[in-house]
PABA-209306 format. One record per residue (C-alpha): residue number from 1; x, z, y. Coordinates in pm, 1 decimal. Layout:
BEGIN
+-----+----------+----------+----------+
| pos |       c1 |       c3 |       c2 |
+-----+----------+----------+----------+
| NUM |        X |        Z |        Y |
...
+-----+----------+----------+----------+
This chain:
BEGIN
+-----+----------+----------+----------+
| pos |       c1 |       c3 |       c2 |
+-----+----------+----------+----------+
|   1 |      0.0 |     -8.5 |     -4.1 |
|   2 |    147.3 |    -78.5 |    361.2 |
|   3 |    239.2 |    226.5 |    560.3 |
|   4 |    187.2 |    121.4 |    922.6 |
|   5 |    317.4 |    410.1 |   1033.1 |
|   6 |    696.5 |    386.3 |    830.7 |
|   7 |    683.3 |     -2.8 |    920.2 |
|   8 |    623.6 |    124.5 |   1319.2 |
|   9 |    944.6 |    374.1 |   1263.1 |
|  10 |   1171.2 |    137.4 |   1118.6 |
|  11 |   1096.6 |   -116.9 |   1386.2 |
|  12 |   1167.5 |    135.5 |   1632.2 |
|  13 |   1503.8 |    228.0 |   1482.5 |
|  14 |   1632.8 |   -148.2 |   1398.1 |
|  15 |   1513.8 |   -285.7 |   1749.3 |
|  16 |   1678.0 |    -10.1 |   1989.8 |
|  17 |   1899.8 |   -134.6 |   2226.2 |
|  18 |   2249.0 |   -163.7 |   2277.4 |
|  19 |   2444.8 |    -69.4 |   2616.8 |
|  20 |   2387.2 |   -308.5 |   2844.2 |
|  21 |   2131.5 |   -557.7 |   2607.0 |
|  22 |   1848.8 |   -580.4 |   2764.8 |
|  23 |   1522.1 |   -555.1 |   2566.5 |
|  24 |   1536.1 |   -661.5 |   2243.1 |
|  25 |   1232.4 |   -681.7 |   1986.7 |
|  26 |   1131.6 |   -893.4 |   1727.7 |
|  27 |    795.4 |  -1084.2 |   1745.5 |
|  28 |    692.8 |  -1132.9 |   1387.9 |
|  29 |    388.8 |  -1346.7 |   1427.7 |
|  30 |    667.1 |  -1622.3 |   1544.9 |
|  31 |    940.1 |  -1473.5 |   1354.7 |
|  32 |   1193.3 |  -1495.4 |   1628.6 |
|  33 |   1362.0 |  -1238.5 |   1813.9 |
|  34 |   1301.1 |  -1220.1 |   2199.2 |
|  35 |   1515.2 |  -1033.8 |   2441.5 |
|  36 |   1402.1 |   -938.3 |   2830.4 |
|  37 |   1657.8 |   -891.3 |   3100.9 |
|  38 |   1616.9 |   -778.4 |   3497.5 |
|  39 |   1733.4 |  -1108.5 |   3695.5 |
|  40 |   1698.4 |   -892.3 |   3996.1 |
|  41 |   1567.1 |   -983.4 |   4337.3 |
|  42 |   1566.0 |  -1374.5 |   4429.2 |
|  43 |   1375.7 |  -1488.0 |   4725.6 |
|  44 |   1189.1 |  -1192.1 |   4763.7 |
|  45 |   1054.0 |  -1147.3 |   4426.8 |
|  46 |   1172.2 |   -937.7 |   4138.7 |
|  47 |   1292.4 |  -1193.0 |   3854.4 |
|  48 |   1284.1 |  -1140.6 |   3440.1 |
|  49 |   1396.7 |  -1332.4 |   3204.5 |
|  50 |   1279.1 |  -1418.6 |   2833.2 |
|  51 |   1538.2 |  -1550.1 |   2563.0 |
|  52 |   1478.2 |  -1612.4 |   2213.9 |
|  53 |   1659.0 |  -1630.8 |   1895.6 |
|  54 |   1614.4 |  -1630.4 |   1503.5 |
|  55 |   1868.8 |  -1331.8 |   1454.3 |
|  56 |   1902.8 |   -986.4 |   1689.7 |
|  57 |   2250.1 |  -1059.4 |   1740.7 |
|  58 |   2209.5 |  -1405.4 |   1853.2 |
|  59 |   1960.6 |  -1308.8 |   2102.2 |
|  60 |   2197.3 |   -977.7 |   2247.5 |
|  61 |   2483.3 |  -1258.2 |   2264.3 |
|  62 |   2280.1 |  -1482.5 |   2473.0 |
|  63 |   2153.0 |  -1198.4 |   2712.8 |
|  64 |   2589.2 |  -1098.6 |   2759.0 |
|  65 |   2624.5 |  -1482.8 |   2790.0 |
|  66 |   2364.4 |  -1463.6 |   3050.1 |
|  67 |   2481.2 |  -1128.7 |   3217.1 |
|  68 |   2833.2 |  -1328.3 |   3251.2 |
|  69 |   2656.7 |  -1612.5 |   3424.6 |
|  70 |   2522.2 |  -1387.3 |   3647.2 |
|  71 |   2818.7 |  -1223.6 |   3739.5 |
|  72 |   3016.8 |  -1538.1 |   3804.2 |
|  73 |   2719.6 |  -1672.4 |   4058.6 |
|  74 |   2595.4 |  -1914.9 |   3806.7 |
|  75 |   2251.5 |  -2062.9 |   3884.9 |
|  76 |   2024.9 |  -1895.7 |   3633.6 |
|  77 |   1698.5 |  -2047.5 |   3465.4 |
|  78 |   1384.6 |  -1823.9 |   3445.8 |
|  79 |   1117.3 |  -1856.9 |   3250.9 |
|  80 |    872.1 |  -1956.2 |   3502.2 |
|  81 |   1021.5 |  -2273.7 |   3547.1 |
|  82 |    889.8 |  -2637.8 |   3533.9 |
|  83 |   1030.7 |  -2899.8 |   3336.0 |
|  84 |   1159.0 |  -3071.1 |   3671.2 |
|  85 |   1346.9 |  -2724.7 |   3767.9 |
|  86 |   1535.8 |  -2712.6 |   3481.4 |
|  87 |   1580.6 |  -3064.5 |   3450.0 |
|  88 |   1820.6 |  -2964.3 |   3784.9 |
|  89 |   2007.7 |  -2710.6 |   3624.7 |
|  90 |   2121.9 |  -2915.7 |   3335.4 |
|  91 |   2159.0 |  -3204.9 |   3522.5 |
|  92 |   2393.2 |  -2972.7 |   3726.0 |
|  93 |   2557.9 |  -2788.9 |   3443.5 |
|  94 |   2615.6 |  -3147.6 |   3276.1 |
|  95 |   2776.8 |  -3322.4 |   3587.2 |
|  96 |   3131.7 |  -3127.1 |   3519.3 |
|  97 |   3175.4 |  -3289.2 |   3183.9 |
|  98 |   3037.6 |  -3583.7 |   3217.2 |
|  99 |   3124.5 |  -3942.3 |   3347.9 |
| 100 |   2977.9 |  -4032.6 |   3695.8 |
| 101 |   2826.2 |  -4366.6 |   3575.1 |
| 102 |   2649.7 |  -4140.9 |   3282.0 |
| 103 |   2491.2 |  -3861.6 |   3536.4 |
| 104 |   2403.8 |  -4167.3 |   3759.4 |
| 105 |   2180.9 |  -4332.8 |   3460.2 |
| 106 |   2074.4 |  -3915.8 |   3396.0 |
| 107 |   1957.0 |  -3854.5 |   3721.9 |
| 108 |   1764.1 |  -4201.0 |   3747.1 |
| 109 |   1580.1 |  -4192.7 |   3415.1 |
| 110 |   1498.2 |  -3810.2 |   3522.1 |
| 111 |   1365.7 |  -3977.9 |   3904.1 |
| 112 |   1188.4 |  -4235.7 |   3780.3 |
| 113 |    993.1 |  -4134.1 |   3427.4 |
| 114 |   1069.0 |  -3773.8 |   3303.8 |
| 115 |   1003.0 |  -3591.0 |   3643.8 |
| 116 |    634.8 |  -3800.9 |   3736.1 |
| 117 |    519.4 |  -3732.9 |   3423.4 |
| 118 |    641.0 |  -3398.6 |   3329.5 |
| 119 |    788.6 |  -3245.4 |   3535.6 |
| 120 |    469.4 |  -3011.2 |   3705.2 |
| 121 |    429.3 |  -2847.6 |   3312.3 |
| 122 |    563.3 |  -2474.3 |   3278.6 |
| 123 |    901.7 |  -2576.2 |   3050.5 |
| 124 |    784.8 |  -2315.5 |   2782.4 |
| 125 |    462.7 |  -2490.3 |   2744.9 |
| 126 |    589.4 |  -2805.2 |   2698.6 |
| 127 |    444.1 |  -2923.5 |   2334.2 |
| 128 |    559.8 |  -3300.1 |   2147.5 |
| 129 |    242.9 |  -3431.8 |   2218.9 |
| 130 |    286.5 |  -3487.1 |   2575.2 |
| 131 |    658.5 |  -3644.7 |   2513.8 |
| 132 |    478.2 |  -3852.2 |   2274.5 |
| 133 |    225.6 |  -3955.2 |   2525.2 |
| 134 |    514.0 |  -4013.6 |   2789.3 |
| 135 |    708.3 |  -4237.9 |   2561.3 |
| 136 |    403.2 |  -4423.9 |   2439.0 |
| 137 |    319.2 |  -4483.5 |   2827.7 |
| 138 |    666.0 |  -4619.4 |   2917.0 |
| 139 |    646.0 |  -4847.6 |   2641.9 |
| 140 |    249.2 |  -4989.2 |   2699.0 |
| 141 |    462.8 |  -4989.9 |   3116.5 |
| 142 |    677.5 |  -5264.8 |   2985.0 |
| 143 |    999.3 |  -5047.3 |   2918.0 |
| 144 |   1195.7 |  -5169.9 |   2587.0 |
| 145 |   1269.7 |  -4965.5 |   2306.4 |
| 146 |   1621.2 |  -4868.2 |   2411.4 |
| 147 |   1486.7 |  -4739.1 |   2706.2 |
| 148 |   1246.5 |  -4521.8 |   2602.6 |
| 149 |   1474.0 |  -4380.8 |   2354.5 |
| 150 |   1722.0 |  -4310.8 |   2616.9 |
| 151 |   1445.4 |  -4108.1 |   2783.4 |
| 152 |   1370.5 |  -3921.8 |   2463.9 |
| 153 |   1736.5 |  -3854.8 |   2395.9 |
| 154 |   1766.1 |  -3702.0 |   2766.2 |
| 155 |   1494.7 |  -3485.8 |   2705.5 |
| 156 |   1630.6 |  -3369.6 |   2341.1 |
| 157 |   1961.7 |  -3289.8 |   2518.1 |
| 158 |   1805.7 |  -3080.9 |   2805.5 |
| 159 |   1575.1 |  -2905.9 |   2558.2 |
| 160 |   1897.7 |  -2847.2 |   2339.9 |
| 161 |   2054.9 |  -2668.4 |   2624.6 |
| 162 |   1740.9 |  -2474.0 |   2691.3 |
| 163 |   1732.6 |  -2370.5 |   2269.7 |
| 164 |   2122.3 |  -2292.9 |   2299.2 |
| 165 |   2079.2 |  -2073.0 |   2625.5 |
| 166 |   1694.3 |  -1871.2 |   2470.7 |
| 167 |   1513.5 |  -2028.9 |   2730.0 |
| 168 |   1300.4 |  -2218.2 |   2502.4 |
| 169 |   1168.3 |  -2108.9 |   2167.1 |
| 170 |   1236.9 |  -2448.5 |   1997.6 |
| 171 |   1334.3 |  -2831.3 |   2077.5 |
| 172 |   1010.0 |  -3001.3 |   2099.1 |
| 173 |   1149.7 |  -3354.5 |   2190.3 |
| 174 |   1332.7 |  -3314.7 |   1866.1 |
| 175 |    989.6 |  -3300.8 |   1700.1 |
| 176 |    883.7 |  -3634.6 |   1824.9 |
| 177 |    958.5 |  -3990.3 |   1680.7 |
| 178 |   1220.5 |  -4168.1 |   1858.0 |
| 179 |   1085.4 |  -4581.8 |   1923.9 |
| 180 |   1231.4 |  -4777.9 |   1666.2 |
| 181 |   1545.8 |  -5031.9 |   1823.3 |
| 182 |   1678.6 |  -5380.8 |   1671.4 |
| 183 |   2028.0 |  -5321.0 |   1610.8 |
| 184 |   2200.3 |  -5526.7 |   1881.3 |
| 185 |   2396.3 |  -5853.5 |   1758.5 |
| 186 |   2681.1 |  -5905.7 |   1974.1 |
| 187 |   2758.3 |  -6257.0 |   2057.3 |
| 188 |   3094.4 |  -6402.1 |   2016.6 |
| 189 |   3297.3 |  -6686.4 |   2068.7 |
| 190 |   3431.4 |  -6871.8 |   1782.4 |
| 191 |   3790.4 |  -7045.0 |   1805.0 |
| 192 |   3673.8 |  -7368.5 |   1924.1 |
| 193 |   3447.0 |  -7207.3 |   2187.8 |
| 194 |   3717.0 |  -6977.5 |   2257.9 |
| 195 |   3943.4 |  -7280.7 |   2382.9 |
| 196 |   3691.4 |  -7445.5 |   2528.3 |
| 197 |   3654.3 |  -7158.7 |   2793.1 |
| 198 |   4002.6 |  -7139.4 |   2892.5 |
| 199 |   4016.4 |  -7525.3 |   2928.4 |
| 200 |   3688.8 |  -7476.8 |   3158.9 |
| 201 |   3903.0 |  -7156.7 |   3383.4 |
| 202 |   4202.0 |  -7368.0 |   3414.8 |
| 203 |   4314.1 |  -7297.0 |   3771.2 |
| 204 |   3990.5 |  -7098.4 |   3842.1 |
| 205 |   4077.2 |  -6809.0 |   4115.9 |
| 206 |   3948.3 |  -6525.3 |   3820.0 |
| 207 |   4147.9 |  -6741.3 |   3503.6 |
| 208 |   4391.7 |  -6432.4 |   3465.3 |
| 209 |   4055.9 |  -6259.7 |   3422.3 |
| 210 |   3881.8 |  -6436.5 |   3155.3 |
| 211 |   4232.5 |  -6457.5 |   2972.4 |
| 212 |   4307.5 |  -6078.8 |   2933.9 |
| 213 |   3936.5 |  -6002.1 |   2848.6 |
| 214 |   3953.0 |  -6275.5 |   2565.2 |
| 215 |   4308.1 |  -6234.0 |   2512.0 |
| 216 |   4392.2 |  -5858.7 |   2501.3 |
| 217 |   4017.0 |  -5760.6 |   2461.1 |
| 218 |   3970.7 |  -5581.6 |   2767.6 |
| 219 |   3689.2 |  -5381.1 |   2913.9 |
| 220 |   3524.8 |  -5568.9 |   3239.6 |
| 221 |   3627.4 |  -5237.6 |   3392.1 |
| 222 |   3975.8 |  -5217.4 |   3245.0 |
| 223 |   4097.6 |  -5539.7 |   3353.4 |
| 224 |   3927.9 |  -5511.9 |   3694.0 |
| 225 |   4109.8 |  -5185.7 |   3747.1 |
| 226 |   4457.1 |  -5375.4 |   3665.9 |
| 227 |   4742.0 |  -5320.3 |   3930.3 |
| 228 |   5066.5 |  -5510.7 |   3944.0 |
| 229 |   5262.5 |  -5215.9 |   3894.2 |
| 230 |   5062.7 |  -5190.8 |   3529.5 |
| 231 |   5289.4 |  -5488.6 |   3404.2 |
| 232 |   5652.2 |  -5441.3 |   3275.0 |
| 233 |   5775.2 |  -5777.8 |   3289.3 |
| 234 |   6139.9 |  -5665.7 |   3113.3 |
| 235 |   5909.1 |  -5586.5 |   2772.5 |
| 236 |   5654.3 |  -5765.9 |   2856.9 |
| 237 |   5392.5 |  -5537.6 |   2790.6 |
| 238 |   5065.1 |  -5401.1 |   2973.0 |
| 239 |   4930.3 |  -5056.8 |   3073.6 |
| 240 |   4593.7 |  -4981.2 |   3052.6 |
| 241 |   4497.4 |  -4642.6 |   3200.0 |
| 242 |   4183.0 |  -4667.0 |   3430.3 |
| 243 |   3872.5 |  -4869.2 |   3512.7 |
| 244 |   3657.5 |  -4958.2 |   3761.3 |
| 245 |   3265.3 |  -4880.3 |   3655.5 |
| 246 |   2938.1 |  -4952.4 |   3873.0 |
| 247 |   2803.6 |  -4659.6 |   3945.1 |
| 248 |   2449.0 |  -4747.6 |   4128.6 |
| 249 |   2544.9 |  -4997.7 |   4356.0 |
| 250 |   2931.1 |  -4873.4 |   4435.9 |
| 251 |   3214.3 |  -4931.7 |   4202.8 |
| 252 |   3353.6 |  -4580.5 |   4057.3 |
| 253 |   3747.3 |  -4578.5 |   4003.8 |
| 254 |   3771.9 |  -4335.8 |   3679.1 |
| 255 |   3994.7 |  -4305.5 |   3338.8 |
| 256 |   3912.2 |  -4579.5 |   3048.7 |
| 257 |   3635.0 |  -4447.9 |   2807.6 |
| 258 |   3819.0 |  -4256.9 |   2559.4 |
| 259 |   4162.3 |  -4103.8 |   2545.4 |
| 260 |   4228.6 |  -4395.2 |   2296.1 |
| 261 |   4168.7 |  -4622.2 |   2563.6 |
| 262 |   4491.4 |  -4534.4 |   2780.8 |
| 263 |   4769.9 |  -4750.2 |   2619.6 |
| 264 |   5012.6 |  -5004.3 |   2617.6 |
| 265 |   5001.5 |  -5328.7 |   2429.3 |
| 266 |   5239.1 |  -5642.0 |   2433.7 |
| 267 |   5185.3 |  -5944.1 |   2672.4 |
| 268 |   5139.3 |  -6287.6 |   2475.1 |
| 269 |   5363.3 |  -6557.6 |   2652.4 |
| 270 |   5004.7 |  -6737.7 |   2757.3 |
| 271 |   4906.5 |  -6459.8 |   2953.8 |
| 272 |   5311.4 |  -6384.5 |   3100.3 |
| 273 |   5244.4 |  -6719.8 |   3249.7 |
| 274 |   4855.7 |  -6643.9 |   3323.7 |
| 275 |   4967.3 |  -6357.1 |   3556.3 |
| 276 |   5222.6 |  -6585.1 |   3704.2 |
| 277 |   5023.8 |  -6841.8 |   3814.2 |
| 278 |   4763.8 |  -6549.3 |   3931.4 |
| 279 |   5049.2 |  -6406.0 |   4139.6 |
| 280 |   5086.1 |  -6735.6 |   4335.6 |
| 281 |   4719.5 |  -6788.5 |   4407.2 |
| 282 |   4689.9 |  -6434.6 |   4553.9 |
| 283 |   4958.6 |  -6513.0 |   4787.2 |
| 284 |   4789.7 |  -6791.7 |   4895.2 |
| 285 |   4518.2 |  -6545.3 |   4955.6 |
| 286 |   4688.1 |  -6320.3 |   5120.3 |
| 287 |   4867.3 |  -6608.1 |   5362.1 |
| 288 |   4486.2 |  -6739.5 |   5429.1 |
| 289 |   4347.9 |  -6352.3 |   5486.7 |
| 290 |   4615.3 |  -6284.1 |   5723.3 |
| 291 |   4595.8 |  -5951.3 |   5934.4 |
| 292 |   4229.0 |  -5885.2 |   5710.0 |
| 293 |   4427.6 |  -5876.5 |   5391.6 |
| 294 |   4379.6 |  -5513.1 |   5222.5 |
| 295 |   4700.0 |  -5417.5 |   4994.3 |
| 296 |   4518.1 |  -5242.0 |   4741.8 |
| 297 |   4782.6 |  -5354.3 |   4442.6 |
| 298 |   4494.0 |  -5454.4 |   4259.6 |
| 299 |   4572.7 |  -5779.1 |   4022.1 |
| 300 |   4233.7 |  -5898.2 |   4036.8 |
| 301 |   4119.5 |  -5902.4 |   4381.8 |
| 302 |   3853.2 |  -6061.4 |   4620.2 |
| 303 |   3994.1 |  -6331.6 |   4892.0 |
| 304 |   4080.1 |  -6045.7 |   5130.4 |
| 305 |   4279.5 |  -5837.0 |   4890.5 |
| 306 |   4028.3 |  -5540.5 |   4793.3 |
| 307 |   3937.5 |  -5501.2 |   4393.7 |
| 308 |   3713.7 |  -5715.0 |   4227.2 |
| 309 |   3363.5 |  -5601.0 |   4197.7 |
| 310 |   3183.8 |  -5565.7 |   3871.9 |
| 311 |   2898.1 |  -5738.3 |   3923.1 |
| 312 |   3081.0 |  -6017.3 |   4152.5 |
| 313 |   3262.4 |  -6062.0 |   3822.0 |
| 314 |   2979.8 |  -6114.7 |   3576.3 |
| 315 |   2819.9 |  -6379.4 |   3776.4 |
| 316 |   3145.4 |  -6597.6 |   3802.6 |
| 317 |   3162.1 |  -6555.2 |   3379.5 |
| 318 |   2818.5 |  -6674.3 |   3397.1 |
| 319 |   2889.1 |  -6946.1 |   3612.5 |
| 320 |   3188.8 |  -7054.2 |   3402.3 |
| 321 |   2989.5 |  -7053.0 |   3075.7 |
| 322 |   2726.8 |  -7286.3 |   3218.5 |
| 323 |   3019.1 |  -7536.5 |   3372.1 |
| 324 |   3155.9 |  -7482.2 |   2949.6 |
| 325 |   2806.3 |  -7569.9 |   2831.6 |
| 326 |   2820.7 |  -7241.3 |   2627.0 |
| 327 |   2529.0 |  -6989.3 |   2578.8 |
| 328 |   2501.6 |  -6672.9 |   2778.8 |
| 329 |   2637.5 |  -6358.4 |   2688.1 |
| 330 |   2736.4 |  -6071.8 |   2823.5 |
| 331 |   3106.0 |  -5971.5 |   2950.0 |
| 332 |   3148.8 |  -5735.1 |   2702.8 |
| 333 |   3107.3 |  -5988.7 |   2435.9 |
| 334 |   3469.2 |  -6154.6 |   2530.6 |
| 335 |   3581.1 |  -5797.6 |   2348.1 |
| 336 |   3375.0 |  -5885.2 |   2048.2 |
| 337 |   3554.0 |  -6247.4 |   2064.6 |
| 338 |   3858.9 |  -6065.6 |   2075.7 |
| 339 |   3843.0 |  -5866.2 |   1763.3 |
| 340 |   3701.4 |  -6110.0 |   1577.3 |
| 341 |   3943.3 |  -6376.1 |   1678.9 |
| 342 |   4242.4 |  -6110.8 |   1559.5 |
| 343 |   4039.1 |  -6039.1 |   1245.3 |
| 344 |   4035.2 |  -6476.3 |   1154.7 |
| 345 |   4408.2 |  -6470.1 |   1236.9 |
| 346 |   4434.5 |  -6177.2 |    964.5 |
| 347 |   4592.8 |  -5921.6 |   1192.9 |
| 348 |   4538.4 |  -5566.7 |    997.2 |
| 349 |   4192.5 |  -5353.6 |   1152.7 |
| 350 |   4430.1 |  -5106.9 |   1261.2 |
| 351 |   4687.8 |  -5291.1 |   1468.3 |
| 352 |   4329.5 |  -5455.3 |   1631.7 |
| 353 |   4238.2 |  -5052.1 |   1682.1 |
| 354 |   4515.2 |  -4990.2 |   1896.8 |
| 355 |   4487.5 |  -5318.2 |   2105.6 |
| 356 |   4130.2 |  -5269.4 |   2171.0 |
| 357 |   4158.4 |  -4905.4 |   2235.1 |
| 358 |   3931.5 |  -4799.8 |   1988.0 |
| 359 |   3952.9 |  -4426.1 |   1864.3 |
| 360 |   3918.0 |  -4483.3 |   1527.1 |
| 361 |   3928.3 |  -4793.5 |   1271.2 |
| 362 |   3556.9 |  -4849.4 |   1168.4 |
| 363 |   3471.2 |  -4887.2 |   1524.9 |
| 364 |   3675.8 |  -5212.6 |   1487.5 |
| 365 |   3560.3 |  -5308.1 |   1164.5 |
| 366 |   3202.0 |  -5234.8 |   1184.0 |
| 367 |   3108.8 |  -5272.0 |   1536.5 |
| 368 |   3350.5 |  -5564.6 |   1681.2 |
| 369 |   3390.1 |  -5803.0 |   1411.5 |
| 370 |   3210.4 |  -6105.7 |   1415.5 |
| 371 |   3185.6 |  -6321.4 |   1098.7 |
| 372 |   3243.1 |  -6651.1 |   1222.0 |
| 373 |   3055.1 |  -6924.2 |   1012.2 |
| 374 |   3368.3 |  -7141.1 |    929.7 |
| 375 |   3453.9 |  -6768.0 |    754.1 |
| 376 |   3176.1 |  -6791.1 |    543.8 |
| 377 |   3200.5 |  -7117.0 |    448.2 |
| 378 |   3569.1 |  -7011.9 |    375.1 |
| 379 |   3467.0 |  -6730.4 |    157.1 |
| 380 |   3211.7 |  -6983.6 |    -48.2 |
| 381 |   3497.2 |  -7237.6 |    -85.4 |
| 382 |   3743.1 |  -6985.6 |   -233.7 |
| 383 |   3449.8 |  -6848.5 |   -483.0 |
| 384 |   3429.2 |  -7201.0 |   -589.7 |
| 385 |   3773.1 |  -7282.4 |   -675.7 |
| 386 |   3811.2 |  -6952.2 |   -844.3 |
| 387 |   3594.6 |  -7042.5 |  -1101.2 |
| 388 |   3570.9 |  -7415.6 |  -1075.6 |
| 389 |   3697.1 |  -7411.7 |  -1428.8 |
| 390 |   3428.0 |  -7192.9 |  -1575.7 |
| 391 |   3152.6 |  -7485.4 |  -1500.8 |
| 392 |   3191.9 |  -7678.7 |  -1802.8 |
| 393 |   3052.8 |  -7406.4 |  -2002.6 |
| 394 |   2709.7 |  -7427.3 |  -1774.1 |
| 395 |   2457.9 |  -7589.3 |  -1931.8 |
| 396 |   2312.1 |  -7846.0 |  -1696.9 |
| 397 |   1987.9 |  -7721.8 |  -1613.0 |
| 398 |   2151.2 |  -7476.6 |  -1410.3 |
| 399 |   2354.7 |  -7713.7 |  -1217.5 |
+-----+----------+----------+----------+
């Protein structure tokens, strides 16, 4: 028989507060431990905070971390905050570790899609059905499945942040279904198309841009961020140490995408020739610009010496494809093409990984290597040669 008095006595002993712990108790109905702490007076009102966890120790640790943050002056979320309020706290916390381009996209997704619909909802009262409705509405409005998946991912990260800090009891975004997104099939130039592209670019003031992107597999931002001091003419090597990427409508100079992206690679003779010719074109631009010339030190510049704008580079690339009679593709597909051309020449994947600046070889093999139709035909012909002597034993009706 259940002894209520004994149970209450046991609960009182088990749930006794430790020193400076705040109030901790067990919510048996929800199978959670709950912690309450007084945050003091904020804007003339006494603020309290409720934290959640699966164990008493988890809640106690969260309370101690919260008290440390409070002592350091870190902005703290309260349990009365809306989705919009906590979104701003989460974004501010994420800004110290994420790239400006990523932060800009997070803020735009929040401003345009999340806050207008979910912003006024009490954070702890947010339920999966509300997020499902948001995702469905955005698909109906014409957003791509990939963009809607991105919106869900942002909500999931924000709520995971709140869950780790005990601000919400569960991550309701993780309980929703992400829209299906077809895997993007990257385009890649085959050897004949690659030669046609570079032949068409011959003499173009941005010829060096297309050559380093296709021959060395540089990202657009890495190519635009190259400086003349990155070239070691004696050793015939190029150091990639920065990139210029668009953040909103403004370019941002930063580090490569990963630590592996900082690399030195040998320069083929054709690239050295192209860079020497580009120096001569840049000297001509300098003389034509006169006093307007900006001595930025970049290899790829506009007509007055400033670094090349990423959007301009893309427009120029598309114009080059049109002149060559080649199908439109992303600038990044030149990088795919480089990886595929290296594979077609029998260059080991681990060597390609170092040239492309990947952090692991699987990225090179699985994502960037496009199998050309010629390679498939060569494989079929090789199989024919392997088994051609066995054809005599196959009955005619199967041939």
